[in-house]
C-alpha positions as CSV (number, residue, x, y, z in Angstrom):
1,M,236.1,256.9,191.8
2,K,238.1,255.6,188.8
3,K,240.0,253.2,191.2
4,I,236.6,251.9,192.5
5,I,235.3,251.3,189.0
6,L,238.6,249.6,187.9
7,L,238.5,247.4,191.0
8,S,234.9,246.4,190.4
9,F,235.7,245.5,186.8
10,I,238.7,243.3,187.9
11,I,236.5,241.5,190.4
12,M,233.8,240.9,187.9
13,Q,236.3,239.5,185.4
14,S,237.8,237.3,188.0
15,L,234.3,235.9,188.9
16,L,233.5,235.3,185.3
17,I,236.8,233.4,184.7
18,F,236.2,231.4,187.9
19,A,232.6,230.6,186.8
20,Q,233.9,229.5,183.3
21,E,236.4,227.2,184.9
22,K,233.6,225.5,186.9
23,V,231.4,224.8,183.9
24,Q,230.7,221.1,183.4
25,I,228.8,219.3,180.7
26,K,226.7,216.6,182.2
27,L,226.3,213.7,179.8
28,T,223.1,211.8,179.5
29,P,223.2,208.3,181.1
30,A,224.2,205.4,178.9
31,S,221.8,203.2,180.7
32,P,218.9,205.3,182.2
33,S,217.3,203.8,185.3
34,A,213.6,202.9,185.2
35,S,210.9,201.5,187.4
36,F,207.2,200.7,187.2
37,Q,204.4,199.4,189.3
38,Q,201.6,197.4,187.7
39,E,198.5,195.7,189.1
40,I,197.7,192.2,187.7
41,G,194.6,190.7,189.2
42,S,194.9,191.0,193.0
43,S,198.7,191.3,192.8
44,T,200.9,194.4,192.6
45,I,204.2,193.9,190.7
46,K,207.1,196.4,191.0
47,M,210.1,196.4,188.7
48,A,213.4,198.3,188.9
49,Y,216.1,198.1,186.2
50,S,218.5,200.0,184.0
51,R,217.9,200.5,180.2
52,P,221.0,200.2,178.1
53,L,220.9,201.6,174.5
54,A,221.8,199.7,171.4
55,R,223.8,202.6,169.9
56,E,224.3,200.8,166.5
57,R,225.8,197.7,168.2
58,K,224.9,194.1,167.5
59,I,223.3,193.1,170.8
60,F,222.4,189.4,171.2
61,G,225.2,187.1,170.3
62,E,227.8,189.8,170.5
63,L,227.4,192.6,173.2
64,V,225.3,190.1,175.2
65,P,226.9,186.7,174.4
66,F,224.8,183.6,174.0
67,G,225.1,180.9,176.6
68,K,226.5,183.3,179.4
69,L,224.9,184.7,182.5
70,W,223.5,188.2,182.0
71,R,222.2,190.8,184.5
72,T,219.1,191.3,182.2
73,G,219.8,195.0,181.9
74,A,222.7,197.2,183.0
75,S,224.2,198.6,186.2
76,D,222.7,197.1,189.4
77,C,220.8,193.9,189.1
78,T,217.2,194.0,187.8
79,T,214.7,193.4,190.6
80,I,211.0,192.3,190.7
81,S,208.7,192.6,193.7
82,T,205.3,191.0,194.4
83,N,203.0,191.7,197.3
84,E,201.5,188.2,197.2
85,D,202.3,184.8,195.8
86,I,202.0,184.8,192.0
87,T,202.5,182.3,189.2
88,F,205.6,183.2,187.3
89,G,206.3,181.0,184.3
90,E,204.9,177.7,185.7
91,N,206.2,178.3,189.2
92,I,204.9,180.0,192.3
93,L,206.9,183.1,193.1
94,K,206.5,183.8,196.8
95,T,205.8,187.3,198.2
96,G,209.0,189.3,198.3
97,T,211.7,191.0,196.2
98,Y,214.1,189.2,193.9
99,S,216.7,189.7,191.2
100,I,216.3,188.6,187.6
101,F,219.2,187.1,185.7
102,S,219.1,185.3,182.3
103,I,221.1,183.2,180.0
104,P,220.2,184.2,176.4
105,S,220.5,181.9,173.4
106,E,219.3,182.3,169.9
107,N,216.0,180.3,170.3
108,E,215.3,180.4,174.1
109,W,216.4,182.1,177.3
110,T,216.9,180.6,180.7
111,I,215.2,182.9,183.2
112,I,216.7,182.9,186.7
113,I,215.1,184.3,189.8
114,N,217.6,184.9,192.6
115,S,217.1,186.0,196.2
116,D,220.2,188.3,196.3
117,I,219.1,191.9,195.3
118,T,222.3,193.6,196.3
119,L,224.4,192.7,193.3
120,H,226.0,195.0,190.7
121,G,225.6,193.2,187.5
122,E,226.7,189.5,187.7
123,T,229.5,190.2,190.2
124,G,229.0,188.0,193.3
125,Y,226.1,186.0,191.7
126,D,225.6,182.7,193.7
127,E,223.7,180.0,192.0
128,K,222.8,178.5,195.4
129,K,220.6,181.6,196.0
130,D,218.5,180.8,192.9
131,V,214.7,180.6,193.6
132,M,213.8,179.2,190.2
133,R,215.0,178.6,186.7
134,F,212.9,178.0,183.6
135,S,213.2,178.4,179.8
136,V,211.1,180.7,177.5
137,P,211.3,180.8,173.7
138,T,212.5,183.9,171.9
139,E,210.4,185.8,169.4
140,K,211.5,188.1,166.6
141,T,209.8,191.6,166.6
142,T,209.1,193.8,163.7
143,N,209.7,196.8,165.9
144,F,213.4,197.6,166.7
145,Y,213.9,198.3,170.4
146,E,216.7,200.8,170.7
147,T,216.3,200.9,174.4
148,F,216.2,197.7,176.6
149,T,212.6,197.4,177.8
150,I,210.8,195.4,180.4
151,E,207.0,195.7,180.5
152,L,204.0,193.9,182.0
153,N,201.3,193.8,179.4
154,D,198.4,191.7,177.8
155,I,196.6,191.7,181.2
156,N,193.2,190.1,181.2
157,S,190.2,189.9,183.5
158,K,191.5,186.6,185.0
159,G,194.6,188.4,186.3
160,E,196.9,186.9,183.7
161,G,199.5,188.7,181.7
162,F,203.0,188.6,180.3
163,L,206.3,190.1,181.5
164,K,208.0,191.1,178.3
165,I,211.7,191.6,177.9
166,E,212.6,193.4,174.6
167,W,215.7,194.7,173.0
168,E,216.9,195.0,169.4
169,N,214.6,192.7,167.5
170,T,214.3,190.1,170.2
171,M,211.5,189.5,172.8
172,V,210.8,186.9,175.4
173,K,207.4,186.6,177.2
174,I,207.1,185.2,180.7
175,P,203.5,184.3,181.6
176,M,202.3,185.6,184.9
177,K,199.1,184.9,186.8
178,S,197.6,186.3,190.0
179,K,195.8,184.0,192.5
180,A,192.7,186.2,192.1
181,D,190.9,184.0,189.6
182,K,191.3,180.9,191.7
183,E,190.1,182.7,194.8
184,I,187.1,184.2,193.0
185,L,186.0,180.9,191.6
186,A,186.4,179.3,195.0
187,L,184.0,181.9,196.5
188,I,181.5,181.3,193.6
189,D,181.7,177.6,194.2
190,T,181.1,178.0,198.0
191,Y,178.4,180.6,198.1
192,I,176.6,180.4,194.8
193,I,176.9,176.8,193.7
194,K,177.0,174.9,196.9
195,E,175.1,177.1,199.3
196,K,172.8,178.5,196.6
197,S,173.0,182.1,197.8
198,H,169.8,184.2,197.8
199,D,171.8,187.5,197.7
200,A,170.9,189.2,194.4
201,N,174.1,191.3,194.2
202,L,176.2,188.2,194.9
203,L,174.5,186.3,192.1
204,F,175.1,189.3,189.8
205,Q,178.8,189.5,190.7
206,A,179.2,185.8,189.9
207,A,177.4,186.3,186.6
208,N,179.4,189.4,185.8
209,Y,182.7,187.6,186.5
210,Y,181.7,184.7,184.3
211,S,180.9,187.2,181.5
212,S,184.2,189.2,181.8
213,T,186.2,186.0,181.8
214,N,184.3,184.3,179.0
215,R,183.0,181.4,181.0
216,D,179.7,179.5,180.8
217,S,177.1,182.2,179.6
218,N,174.1,179.9,180.2
219,Q,175.1,179.5,183.9
220,A,175.6,183.3,184.2
221,I,172.1,183.9,182.7
222,A,170.6,181.4,185.2
223,W,172.1,183.4,188.0
224,L,170.9,186.7,186.6
225,I,167.3,185.3,186.3
226,E,167.5,184.4,190.0
227,A,168.9,187.8,190.8
228,E,166.0,189.5,188.9
229,K,163.4,187.6,191.0
230,L,165.0,188.8,194.2
231,D,165.5,192.4,193.0
232,P,163.2,193.1,190.0
233,E,163.9,196.9,190.0
234,N,167.7,196.5,189.3
235,F,168.5,197.6,185.8
236,Y,171.9,195.9,185.6
237,Y,170.6,192.4,185.9
238,P,168.4,192.2,182.8
239,S,170.9,194.5,181.0
240,L,173.7,192.0,181.5
241,R,171.3,189.1,180.6
242,Q,170.5,190.6,177.2
243,K,174.2,191.1,176.5
244,L,175.0,187.4,177.3
245,S,172.0,186.2,175.2
246,V,173.2,188.2,172.2
247,G,176.6,186.5,172.6
248,L,174.8,183.2,172.4
249,K,172.8,184.5,169.4
250,D,169.6,183.8,171.4
251,Y,167.8,186.9,170.2
252,P,164.3,186.0,171.6
253,N,165.7,186.0,175.1
254,A,167.9,189.0,174.4
255,I,164.8,190.9,173.4
256,A,162.9,189.8,176.5
257,A,165.7,190.8,178.8
258,A,166.2,194.1,176.9
259,K,162.5,195.0,177.2
260,K,162.6,194.3,180.9
261,A,165.7,196.5,181.3
262,L,164.0,199.2,179.1
263,V,161.0,199.4,181.5
264,I,163.4,200.1,184.4
265,A,165.5,202.5,182.4
266,E,162.4,204.6,181.4
267,K,161.1,204.6,184.9
268,K,164.4,205.8,186.3
269,K,164.9,208.2,183.2
270,M,168.2,206.6,182.3
271,K,170.1,207.6,179.2
272,S,170.5,204.0,178.1
273,A,166.7,203.7,177.3
274,E,167.1,205.1,173.8
275,K,169.9,202.7,173.0
276,L,167.8,199.7,174.2
277,K,164.9,200.7,172.0
278,K,167.1,200.7,169.0
279,Q,168.6,197.4,169.9
280,I,165.2,195.8,170.4
281,I,164.0,197.0,166.9
282,E,167.2,195.8,165.3
283,W,166.9,192.3,166.9
284,E,163.2,192.0,166.0
285,L,164.0,192.9,162.4
286,L,166.7,190.3,162.4
287,L,164.3,187.6,163.6
288,K,161.7,188.6,161.0
289,S,164.3,188.3,158.2
290,K,165.1,184.7,159.1
């Protein structure tokens, strides 16, 4: 029995020593990989890149030299994909996947879009495969970016935004624009303006798009009045009309539209009825005070 216990002890000790010899400490990556997908208008943009850390180093002008080709990140080349043609800078970037390179300088960067997405860093870069080159100015940021960052932000209702590249206290912004705005305006021109559609919902959609993109409010109101004639029980038509009239500081018409919306809201027992009542009182007092 003692021999069995001793043998078991020896085996356990051997396994413990073996396990200790196999212990490894896995370090955190120096340049963590990242990816994101972002809708902008009718387009879907995908980015994949690596994010080097500053680690108390001087970045631009030293670690990343001015005037030299840079992978715009770390490790494998940074890539951008679009599912449809999109305006990138002032150029049209066709549907597909591309690599992004850059040549930083103190006051501006040259942005390079290349068709080769297989590269590791700048190794093997071929200028003949460039799809476009353009310059963007640099901006100094109050926020210090320890980690190299690419983000697609400041997106508006027209499908416009900026691809921002940020590291240390430097940022460059590349304007981007989906083709959605152009296509929507073309539909409005064809069906609403030229063919003078008698579809109430289509008139409302046109007015709503003009409202969300800060276009001609008077034209949008005219479309809404037509929509109300075609569908007088729809709450959303006079509701949007009162909002646009307030934006024009046309309070008499705002009150008229709000009262029409209120009748529908009360009939349908909508929660927005109380808010409309308060707004009407507020605007009527405003007119009396003038």
